[in-house]
C-alpha positions in Angstrom: -84.8 13.9 15.4 -84.1 10.3 13.8 -85.9 8.9 16.7 -88.9 9.2 15.4 -88.1 7.0 12.5 -88.5 4.4 14.8 -92.4 4.9 15.1 -94.5 3.8 12.2 -95.2 7.6 11.1 -94.3 6.7 7.7 -95.5 3.0 6.4 -95.5 3.1 2.6 -93.3 4.4 -0.6 -95.3 4.7 -3.1 -93.5 6.3 -6.3 -90.0 7.7 -6.9 -90.9 10.9 -5.1 -91.7 9.8 -1.9 -89.0 7.5 -1.5 -86.5 10.6 -3.2 -88.7 13.2 -0.2 -88.2 10.5 2.8 -83.8 10.2 1.7 -84.0 13.9 2.4 -85.4 14.0 5.3 -82.9 11.2 6.4 -80.2 13.5 5.0 -81.3 16.7 6.5 -81.4 15.3 10.0 -78.5 14.2 10.6 -76.7 16.4 8.1 -78.3 19.7 10.8 -77.1 16.9 13.4 -73.3 16.6 12.9 -72.0 18.6 10.6 -69.2 21.4 11.4 -70.6 25.3 11.6 -67.3 26.5 9.1 -69.1 23.6 6.7 -72.8 24.8 7.0 -72.2 28.9 7.3 -69.2 28.9 4.4 -69.0 32.0 2.6 -71.5 32.5 -0.4 -73.2 29.1 1.1 -76.6 31.1 1.9 -76.5 32.4 -1.7 -76.3 28.9 -3.1 -79.2 28.0 -5.7 -79.8 24.6 -3.7 -78.5 23.2 0.2 -76.1 20.8 1.1 -78.7 18.3 1.7 -80.1 18.3 -1.6 -77.5 17.8 -3.3 -76.6 14.7 -1.3 -80.3 13.3 -1.4 -79.7 13.9 -5.1 -76.1 12.8 -5.3 -77.3 9.4 -3.2 -80.9 8.6 -5.6 -78.5 8.9 -8.8 -76.6 6.0 -7.6 -79.0 4.0 -6.3 -80.7 4.7 -10.0 -77.7 3.0 -11.3 -77.2 6.3 -13.0 -73.5 7.2 -13.1 -73.5 9.6 -15.6 -73.9 13.4 -13.8 -75.7 15.0 -17.1 -77.9 12.1 -17.3 -79.4 12.1 -13.4 -79.4 15.9 -13.3 -81.1 16.1 -16.7 -83.8 13.8 -15.7 -84.4 15.5 -12.8 -84.9 18.7 -13.9 -87.7 17.1 -16.6 -89.5 15.4 -13.5 -88.5 16.3 -10.3 -89.2 20.1 -10.5 -92.0 19.5 -7.7 -89.6 18.9 -5.3 -86.1 21.3 -6.7 -87.8 23.8 -7.9 -84.2 25.4 -8.6 -80.9 23.9 -10.1 -77.5 24.3 -10.1 -74.9 23.6 -12.5 -73.6 19.9 -13.2 -69.8 21.3 -12.6 -71.7 23.3 -9.1 -73.1 20.0 -8.2 -70.0 18.0 -8.9 -67.5 20.6 -6.3 -69.9 20.6 -4.3 -70.5 17.0 -3.6 -66.8 16.2 -3.7 -66.4 19.1 -0.9 -69.2 17.5 0.7 -67.1 13.7 0.5 -66.5 14.0 4.6 -69.9 15.0 5.0 -71.1 12.7 4.1 -68.8 10.2 6.0 -70.4 11.9 9.1 -73.6 11.4 7.9 -72.7 7.6 7.8 -71.0 7.4 11.6 -74.3 9.1 12.2 -76.4 6.7 11.1 -74.7 3.6 12.0 -74.3 5.2 15.7 -78.2 5.1 15.0 -78.9 2.1 14.9 -76.9 0.9 18.1 -74.5 -2.0 15.6 -71.8 -0.5 17.6 -73.5 -3.5 20.2 -74.2 -6.4 17.5 -71.0 -8.3 17.6 -70.5 -10.1 14.8 -69.5 -9.2 10.6 -68.4 -11.0 7.7 -65.6 -9.1 5.9 -65.0 -9.8 2.9 -62.9 -7.6 -0.2 -64.4 -6.7 -3.7 -62.3 -5.5 -6.9 -63.0 -2.0 -8.1 -61.4 -1.0 -11.8 -59.1 1.9 -12.4 -59.5 0.9 -16.3 -59.7 -2.1 -18.5 -56.4 -4.3 -18.0 -55.0 -3.7 -21.6 -54.9 0.3 -20.7 -53.3 0.1 -17.7 -49.8 0.9 -18.2 -51.4 3.9 -20.3 -53.5 5.1 -17.1 -52.7 8.3 -15.7 -55.2 9.3 -13.4 -54.8 7.3 -10.4 -50.9 6.6 -10.4 -49.0 5.9 -7.0 -52.8 4.9 -5.6 -53.8 2.6 -7.9 -51.7 -1.0 -8.6 -52.1 -4.1 -10.6 -54.1 -7.5 -7.8 -56.0 -10.5 -8.7 -59.1 -11.6 -7.6 -59.6 -15.2 -6.5 -63.5 -15.1 -7.4 -63.1 -13.8 -10.7 -59.6 -15.7 -11.5 -58.4 -12.9 -12.7 -55.2 -10.4 -12.5 -57.1 -6.6 -12.7 -55.3 -2.9 -12.6 -57.0 -0.5 -9.8 -58.4 -0.7 -5.8 -59.9 -3.0 -3.8 -63.2 -2.4 -1.5 -62.6 -3.7 2.0 -65.4 -3.5 3.4 -67.0 -5.1 7.2 -71.3 -5.7 7.0 -73.0 -7.0 9.7 -75.1 -10.7 9.9 -78.0 -9.0 8.0 -76.2 -7.0 5.7 -75.5 -3.8 7.0 -72.4 -2.1 6.0 -70.6 -1.0 9.4 -67.1 -0.3 8.2 -65.0 0.3 4.4 -61.6 1.3 3.0 -60.1 1.7 -0.8 -56.6 0.0 -1.0 -54.4 -0.4 -3.7 -55.5 -4.1 -5.1 -51.6 -5.3 -4.3 -52.8 -5.1 -0.7 -53.2 -8.7 1.2 -57.0 -8.8 2.8 -55.3 -10.0 5.8 -53.1 -6.9 6.2 -56.2 -4.5 5.3 -58.2 -6.0 7.9 -55.9 -4.1 10.2 -57.0 -0.6 8.9 -60.8 -2.2 8.6 -60.9 -3.2 12.4 -58.8 0.3 13.7 -61.5 1.2 15.9 -62.8 -2.1 16.8 -62.9 -3.8 19.5 -65.2 -7.4 20.7 -66.0 -9.0 18.0 -66.0 -12.0 16.1 -65.6 -11.9 12.2 -66.3 -14.7 9.5 -64.3 -15.0 6.6 -63.0 -16.2 3.7 -59.7 -18.5 3.1 -58.0 -15.1 1.8 -58.3 -14.5 5.7 -55.8 -17.8 6.7 -53.0 -17.2 8.7 -52.2 -18.5 12.8 -50.7 -14.8 12.9 -53.2 -12.5 12.8 -55.7 -15.0 14.5 -53.6 -14.4 17.5 -53.0 -10.7 17.2 -56.0 -9.7 16.4 -57.5 -11.5 19.4 -54.5 -10.0 22.2 -54.2 -6.8 20.5 -58.1 -6.3 20.0 -60.0 -8.9 21.7 -61.3 -9.7 17.9 -62.1 -13.6 16.9 -61.1 -14.2 13.7 -63.3 -17.4 12.1 -61.8 -18.3 8.8 -62.3 -21.3 5.9 -59.5 -23.6 5.8 -58.0 -24.7 2.0 -59.5 -27.9 1.0 -56.0 -30.1 1.6 -55.6 -28.3 5.1 -55.2 -31.5 8.1 -56.9 -29.3 10.4 -60.7 -28.6 9.8 -63.6 -26.6 11.0 -65.8 -28.7 12.3 -69.3 -29.5 9.9 -71.2 -27.8 11.7 -69.4 -24.5 11.8 -68.5 -24.7 8.2 -72.2 -24.7 7.0 -72.8 -21.7 9.4 -70.0 -20.1 7.9 -71.6 -20.9 4.1 -74.4 -19.7 5.1 -73.6 -16.2 6.5 -71.1 -15.1 3.6 -73.8 -15.9 1.4 -74.6 -12.9 2.5 -71.9 -10.6 1.4 -71.9 -12.3 -2.2 -75.8 -10.4 -1.8 -74.6 -6.8 -0.8 -71.1 -7.3 -3.2 -74.0 -7.9 -5.5 -76.2 -5.4 -5.1 -73.0 -3.2 -4.8 -71.4 -4.3 -8.7 -74.8 -4.5 -10.3 -77.4 -1.6 -8.9 -74.8 0.7 -7.5 -71.5 0.2 -10.1 -68.6 0.5 -7.4 -66.3 -1.4 -9.6 -66.7 1.3 -12.8 -64.6 4.1 -11.8 -65.7 7.5 -13.8 -63.9 9.5 -11.4 -61.1 12.0 -12.5 -59.2 12.0 -9.2 -58.9 10.7 -5.8 -61.1 12.5 -4.1 -63.6 12.3 -6.6 -63.2 8.2 -6.1 -63.7 8.6 -2.1 -66.8 10.7 -2.7 -68.3 8.8 -4.8 -67.9 5.2 -2.8 -68.3 7.1 -0.1 -71.8 7.6 -1.1 -72.7 5.3 -3.1 -71.9 3.5 0.4 -74.1 5.9 2.3 -76.8 5.3 -0.9 -77.1 1.3 0.5 -77.2 2.0 4.4 -79.9 4.7 3.8 -82.1 1.6 2.0 -81.1 -0.7 4.9 -82.1 2.0 7.0 -85.7 2.8 5.2 -86.2 -1.0 5.2 -85.7 -1.6 9.2 -87.2 1.6 10.8 -89.9 2.3 8.0 -90.7 -0.6 6.6 -90.1 -2.9 9.2 -89.1 -5.4 6.7 -86.8 -8.3 8.5 -85.0 -8.9 4.6 -83.6 -5.2 4.6 -81.7 -6.1 1.5 -84.9 -5.5 -0.6 -83.1 -2.1 -1.8 -84.6 -2.6 -5.2 -88.6 -2.6 -4.5 -88.1 0.9 -2.4 -86.7 2.3 -6.0 -89.5 -0.3 -8.3 -91.9 -1.9 -6.1 
């Protein structure tokens, strides 16, 4: 079904309702293909007020609208989106179903990446960003993520924080192909092993947080991954100037992606009350970003797939 999106069947998105409709069609098409039968046919699923595709669509749309509160977002939808969604389930039911569909949302994200054929793109950029479990001053009183969250340092912001790190791989045009969430104390180089667990034959650009001869050698020998990281200013061996300039140019892209994840999708802000809730929210935010890239690439035929706000606000 997704092959239809490579045609010119949909070229314009006029308003929010159009945008949500397009998201629903994409989500529902993939959902029907990848979701296991035991999830589709689970007990009482036929009697549900809202189906799974509708709940996923509303979750994605709310994240893209930068509305973190499910209560506020569902209230807006009930007032303004009756044409698209005649009936709404309760907020608690919405929240429980969203968390229960965490693995399904992950399957949809993987399927979308496979459809775009990004597995044949052999270049990636790697980076990490902080995800705050709470404000630093309240860290010692925080109980929700005990055993998962930890203290860590963010070199770019020159701060110590309590929470997690989001590690991601993106393509040279800004699509997030892989990500993992670790505690903040985990070294970026250590996380890279898990991040590239299913990858081979890649060239990955990293910043100074990925310096180290051992990881460069081991990644290449075990996975045929060529890690190219910037050198410290006082290093005796520097990369050629032209190569450094190219790395700087490409790495600006991940700063744009991180800015979108931070400012529009509120990734660093944790409102979840459980680890499963946090993972479900994070998976939803990444899928929301990737679906916008997909729409820009195939429906709007845009060279800059990161123009996400234009889809919603024109």
